[in-house]
C-alpha positions as CSV (number, residue, x, y, z in Angstrom):
1,M,56.0,-3.0,69.8
2,L,59.4,-1.6,70.7
3,R,61.0,-5.1,70.6
4,S,59.4,-5.8,67.2
5,A,60.6,-2.5,65.9
6,L,64.1,-3.3,67.0
7,L,63.9,-6.7,65.5
8,L,62.9,-5.3,62.1
9,A,65.7,-2.7,62.4
10,T,68.2,-5.5,63.1
11,L,67.0,-7.4,60.0
12,A,66.7,-4.3,57.8
13,P,69.3,-5.4,55.3
14,A,67.4,-8.6,54.8
15,V,63.8,-7.3,55.1
16,S,63.1,-4.2,53.0
17,A,59.4,-3.6,53.6
18,Q,57.7,-2.6,50.3
19,T,54.3,-2.1,51.8
20,V,52.9,-2.0,55.4
21,W,49.4,-3.5,55.7
22,F,47.2,-3.2,58.8
23,V,44.7,-5.9,59.8
24,D,41.9,-5.4,62.4
25,D,39.2,-8.0,63.0
26,D,36.8,-5.1,63.9
27,A,34.9,-4.0,60.8
28,G,34.9,-0.3,60.2
29,S,38.2,0.4,61.9
30,G,39.8,1.8,58.8
31,A,42.4,-1.0,58.6
32,D,43.4,-2.4,55.2
33,F,41.9,-5.8,56.0
34,N,39.6,-7.3,58.6
35,D,40.8,-10.8,57.6
36,L,44.4,-11.9,58.1
37,Q,44.4,-14.4,55.3
38,S,43.3,-11.8,52.8
39,A,46.2,-9.6,54.0
40,V,48.7,-12.4,53.6
41,D,47.4,-13.2,50.1
42,A,47.7,-9.6,49.0
43,A,51.2,-9.1,50.4
44,S,54.3,-9.4,48.3
45,P,57.7,-10.7,49.4
46,G,59.2,-8.1,51.8
47,D,55.9,-6.6,52.9
48,R,55.0,-6.2,56.5
49,I,51.6,-7.0,58.1
50,E,50.8,-5.4,61.4
51,V,48.0,-7.2,63.3
52,L,45.8,-5.1,65.7
53,P,44.4,-6.7,68.9
54,G,41.8,-9.3,68.3
55,N,41.1,-12.9,67.5
56,Y,42.0,-14.3,64.1
57,P,41.2,-17.8,62.5
58,D,43.7,-20.2,61.0
59,F,45.8,-18.8,58.1
60,A,48.6,-20.0,55.8
61,V,51.7,-18.4,54.3
62,I,52.7,-20.1,51.0
63,S,55.9,-19.5,49.2
64,K,56.6,-15.9,50.2
65,G,58.9,-14.1,52.7
66,I,56.9,-11.5,54.6
67,T,56.7,-10.2,58.2
68,V,53.6,-10.7,60.3
69,M,53.7,-9.0,63.7
70,A,51.4,-7.9,66.4
71,E,51.1,-4.1,66.6
72,T,51.0,-4.6,70.4
73,P,52.9,-7.7,71.7
74,G,50.6,-10.5,73.0
75,T,47.3,-8.9,71.9
76,A,46.7,-10.8,68.7
77,L,45.4,-14.4,69.2
78,M,45.9,-16.6,66.2
79,G,44.5,-19.9,65.0
80,S,46.9,-22.4,63.5
81,L,49.4,-21.3,61.0
82,S,50.7,-23.3,58.1
83,L,54.0,-22.4,56.4
84,D,54.9,-24.1,53.2
85,G,57.4,-23.7,50.4
86,L,59.4,-20.6,51.5
87,P,62.0,-20.1,48.7
88,A,65.7,-20.0,49.4
89,G,67.0,-16.5,50.1
90,E,63.7,-15.2,51.5
91,L,62.9,-14.4,55.1
92,L,59.6,-15.0,56.9
93,V,59.3,-13.2,60.3
94,L,56.5,-13.9,62.9
95,A,56.7,-11.5,65.8
96,D,54.8,-11.3,69.1
97,L,51.9,-13.4,68.0
98,N,50.0,-15.7,70.4
99,Y,48.4,-19.0,69.3
100,G,45.6,-20.8,71.0
101,P,46.3,-23.7,73.4
102,S,45.4,-26.3,70.7
103,A,46.7,-24.2,67.8
104,G,50.3,-23.8,66.6
105,I,52.7,-23.5,63.7
106,V,53.4,-26.2,61.2
107,A,56.3,-25.4,58.8
108,L,56.9,-27.6,55.7
109,S,59.7,-27.5,53.1
110,C,61.1,-24.1,53.9
111,A,64.3,-23.5,52.1
112,G,64.5,-19.9,53.3
113,T,64.8,-18.5,56.8
114,V,61.9,-18.5,59.3
115,L,62.3,-16.3,62.4
116,V,59.8,-16.6,65.2
117,D,60.3,-13.9,67.8
118,G,58.2,-13.6,71.0
119,G,54.6,-14.7,71.5
120,S,53.5,-18.3,72.2
121,A,53.0,-21.3,69.9
122,R,53.3,-25.0,69.5
123,F,55.8,-26.0,66.8
124,S,56.0,-28.8,64.3
125,T,58.5,-28.7,61.4
126,F,59.3,-30.9,58.5
127,G,62.1,-30.0,56.1
128,C,63.1,-26.5,57.3
129,D,66.6,-25.4,56.4
130,D,66.9,-22.5,58.8
131,L,64.3,-22.1,61.6
132,R,65.1,-19.6,64.4
133,I,62.9,-19.4,67.5
134,R,63.7,-16.7,70.1
135,G,61.9,-15.8,73.3
136,V,58.8,-17.9,72.6
137,R,56.5,-19.7,75.1
138,S,55.7,-23.2,73.9
139,N,54.2,-26.4,75.3
140,S,55.6,-28.5,72.5
141,L,58.5,-28.4,70.0
142,S,58.9,-31.0,67.3
143,F,61.5,-30.8,64.6
144,R,62.0,-33.3,61.7
145,D,64.5,-33.1,58.8
146,S,65.4,-29.5,59.8
147,F,68.0,-27.1,61.0
148,V,66.8,-25.2,64.1
149,Q,68.0,-22.8,66.7
150,V,66.0,-22.2,69.9
151,T,67.2,-19.5,72.3
152,D,65.8,-17.8,75.4
153,A,62.6,-19.8,75.7
154,D,60.0,-18.0,77.7
155,G,58.9,-20.3,80.5
156,T,59.1,-24.1,80.5
157,V,58.7,-26.0,77.2
158,G,56.6,-29.2,77.5
159,G,59.1,-31.5,75.8
160,I,61.3,-31.2,72.7
161,F,61.5,-33.8,70.0
162,V,64.4,-33.7,67.4
163,S,64.5,-36.3,64.5
164,N,67.0,-36.4,61.6
165,S,67.9,-32.8,62.3
166,T,70.5,-30.4,63.6
167,A,69.4,-28.4,66.6
168,I,71.0,-25.8,68.8
169,L,69.3,-25.1,72.1
170,S,70.4,-22.3,74.4
171,N,68.8,-21.1,77.6
172,V,65.9,-23.5,77.3
173,T,64.1,-25.3,80.1
174,S,62.0,-28.3,79.1
175,E,60.0,-30.8,81.1
176,G,58.5,-33.9,79.4
177,S,54.8,-34.6,79.9
178,D,53.9,-36.9,82.7
179,G,52.7,-40.5,82.2
180,F,49.4,-41.7,83.7
181,V,47.3,-44.8,84.1
182,E,43.5,-45.1,83.5
183,T,41.8,-48.1,84.9
184,G,38.1,-47.5,84.2
185,F,38.0,-50.1,81.5
186,G,41.0,-52.4,81.7
187,C,44.4,-50.7,81.9
188,T,45.3,-47.8,79.6
189,I,48.8,-46.5,79.9
190,T,50.0,-43.1,78.6
191,D,53.8,-43.0,78.6
192,A,55.8,-40.1,80.0
193,D,58.0,-38.1,77.6
194,P,61.7,-37.1,78.0
195,G,62.6,-33.4,78.4
196,L,64.6,-33.8,75.2
197,E,64.3,-36.7,72.8
198,C,66.9,-37.0,70.0
199,R,66.6,-39.4,67.1
200,D,69.3,-39.6,64.3
201,S,70.3,-36.1,65.1
202,D,73.2,-33.7,66.0
203,V,72.1,-31.6,69.0
204,W,74.0,-28.9,70.9
205,V,72.6,-27.7,74.3
206,M,74.0,-24.9,76.4
207,D,72.7,-23.3,79.6
208,C,69.6,-25.6,79.5
209,S,67.6,-27.8,81.9
210,F,65.9,-31.0,80.9
211,T,63.6,-33.0,83.2
212,G,61.8,-36.2,82.2
213,G,58.0,-36.6,82.8
214,D,56.9,-38.3,86.0
215,G,55.4,-41.9,86.0
216,D,52.3,-43.2,87.5
217,I,51.5,-46.4,89.6
218,G,48.7,-48.6,88.4
219,P,47.0,-51.5,90.2
220,S,49.7,-54.0,89.1
221,P,53.3,-54.0,87.9
222,T,52.1,-54.6,84.3
223,C,49.9,-51.5,84.6
224,D,52.5,-48.8,85.5
225,A,53.6,-45.8,83.5
226,F,57.3,-45.4,84.0
227,P,59.0,-42.0,84.4
228,E,61.2,-40.7,81.6
229,N,64.7,-39.5,81.1
230,G,65.9,-35.9,81.1
231,I,67.6,-36.6,77.7
232,S,66.9,-39.6,75.6
233,A,69.2,-40.2,72.5
234,R,69.1,-42.8,69.8
235,N,71.7,-42.8,67.0
236,S,72.6,-39.2,67.8
237,T,75.4,-37.0,69.0
238,V,74.5,-34.7,71.9
239,H,76.9,-31.9,73.0
240,I,76.1,-30.7,76.5
241,A,77.5,-27.6,78.3
242,R,76.3,-26.0,81.5
243,T,73.1,-28.0,81.5
244,E,71.1,-29.8,84.2
245,T,69.5,-33.2,83.4
246,R,67.0,-35.0,85.7
247,S,64.8,-38.0,85.3
248,G,61.2,-37.9,86.2
249,S,60.0,-39.4,89.5
250,Q,57.5,-42.1,90.4
251,F,55.7,-42.3,93.7
252,P,56.7,-43.8,96.1
253,F,60.2,-44.3,94.7
254,G,61.2,-40.7,94.0
255,T,63.7,-39.7,91.4
256,G,66.4,-42.0,90.0
257,V,64.0,-44.7,88.8
258,S,65.2,-43.8,85.2
259,P,68.6,-42.4,84.2
260,S,68.8,-38.7,83.6
261,I,70.6,-39.4,80.3
262,D,69.7,-42.5,78.3
263,A,71.7,-43.1,75.1
264,F,71.7,-46.0,72.6
265,S,74.1,-46.1,69.6
266,S,74.9,-42.5,70.5
267,Q,77.7,-40.2,71.6
268,V,77.2,-37.8,74.6
269,L,79.9,-35.1,75.0
270,Q,79.5,-33.2,78.3
271,D,81.4,-30.1,79.2
272,D,81.3,-28.2,82.4
273,S,78.3,-30.1,83.8
274,L,76.1,-28.3,86.4
275,A,74.2,-31.4,87.3
276,A,74.7,-34.8,88.7
277,M,73.7,-37.5,86.3
278,Q,73.1,-41.2,85.8
279,L,73.8,-42.7,82.4
280,R,72.6,-45.7,80.6
281,G,73.7,-47.1,77.3
282,G,74.3,-50.2,75.2
283,N,71.7,-52.4,76.9
284,R,70.3,-53.8,73.7
285,V,71.9,-56.2,71.2
286,G,74.0,-54.3,68.7
287,E,73.6,-51.0,70.5
288,T,76.5,-49.0,72.0
289,A,76.9,-45.6,73.6
290,E,79.9,-43.4,74.2
291,F,80.0,-40.8,77.0
292,V,82.7,-38.2,77.3
293,I,82.8,-35.9,80.3
294,R,85.2,-32.9,80.0
295,A,86.1,-30.1,82.4
296,G,83.5,-31.3,85.0
297,T,82.7,-29.0,87.9
298,G,82.7,-31.9,90.5
299,T,78.9,-32.2,90.7
300,V,79.0,-35.3,88.5
301,G,79.7,-37.3,91.7
302,R,76.2,-36.9,93.2
303,H,73.0,-38.3,91.7
304,W,69.7,-36.6,92.4
305,A,68.3,-39.6,94.2
306,G,71.4,-40.2,96.2
307,R,72.1,-43.4,94.4
308,T,75.4,-44.4,92.8
309,P,76.1,-41.3,90.7
310,L,77.6,-42.4,87.5
311,R,77.0,-46.0,86.3
312,V,78.2,-47.1,82.9
313,P,76.8,-50.5,81.7
314,F,78.7,-53.1,79.8
315,G,78.6,-52.1,76.1
316,A,79.1,-48.4,76.8
317,T,82.4,-46.5,76.7
318,L,83.2,-43.8,79.2
319,A,86.0,-41.2,79.1
320,V,86.4,-38.7,81.9
321,L,88.8,-35.9,81.0
322,H,89.9,-33.2,83.5
323,S,87.0,-33.9,85.8
324,S,86.7,-34.4,89.6
325,A,84.0,-37.0,89.3
326,R,84.1,-39.8,91.9
327,G,82.2,-43.0,92.6
328,V,82.1,-44.3,89.0
329,S,80.9,-47.9,88.8
330,R,80.6,-50.3,85.9
331,G,77.8,-52.8,85.4
332,G,74.3,-53.2,84.1
333,L,71.5,-51.1,85.4
334,P,68.6,-52.7,87.2
335,A,65.4,-53.3,85.2
336,G,63.5,-50.1,84.7
337,G,66.5,-47.9,85.0
């Protein structure tokens, strides 16, 4: 409650609460509402809804900037939340709310600012102009056609997907989901996911860690799930500072089967790297990649698997500026990484 109160105090110039509504799923408690959706429907822009401990079904916030917060952090369990049509100039705040394992937040066409502070949720956004996520636990983050800032993630995120968006990630740890093979009826392969996947986007990462999902060995080479990259970029620019990147592993080969950073038709700008890395780029017809390493700490010269640390394929451009990296080689990568 203290953190939420401080949050609202910080946002006081933007959020002037007209009415405070209380919601309790226990009938007879004296709260204004027993149903959260009814409270949301009754609220006017600028109102605050405080949710008492309990379990609440799915709800939607349409075209209004309000605050929905747990009275006691972590005690209100939500169903899924749909946000749609937040007008420009309005602010929607969601504070200290927890969503079920299969539930989450879907935000559509939000021209205003959405701030999610604390709690836990899966996220999927389409067309949000200003989404800010702070101190949230999440097993999945997916952003399309949006501008998003994610800071101080609580725990490890289960993979981040960014498409046609601008994203700023700070103090975030993400591990892609593992691949696996099912052989009960034929061969069914579920691919691993990167720690961070960028498509047609501009992405800044600072003080982060990205690890690709592990692979799985099937009964034959055509029935293997391959490990994934720490960062995978397509037609994107990725700015990296003070960040670790690692590929997933695949028994019995260990790490290094896939490059930690995999870029096609992309530019990767790396400053003050904390991690050794292996790069791949420009392996397909018409695709190129540009890697720029600046002010390296010297750790670039050691790959996690002990292989050649920094290999730049034909078709890619490498610039190393003010770095102590050693052991750079040029040539195509072997099949599979």
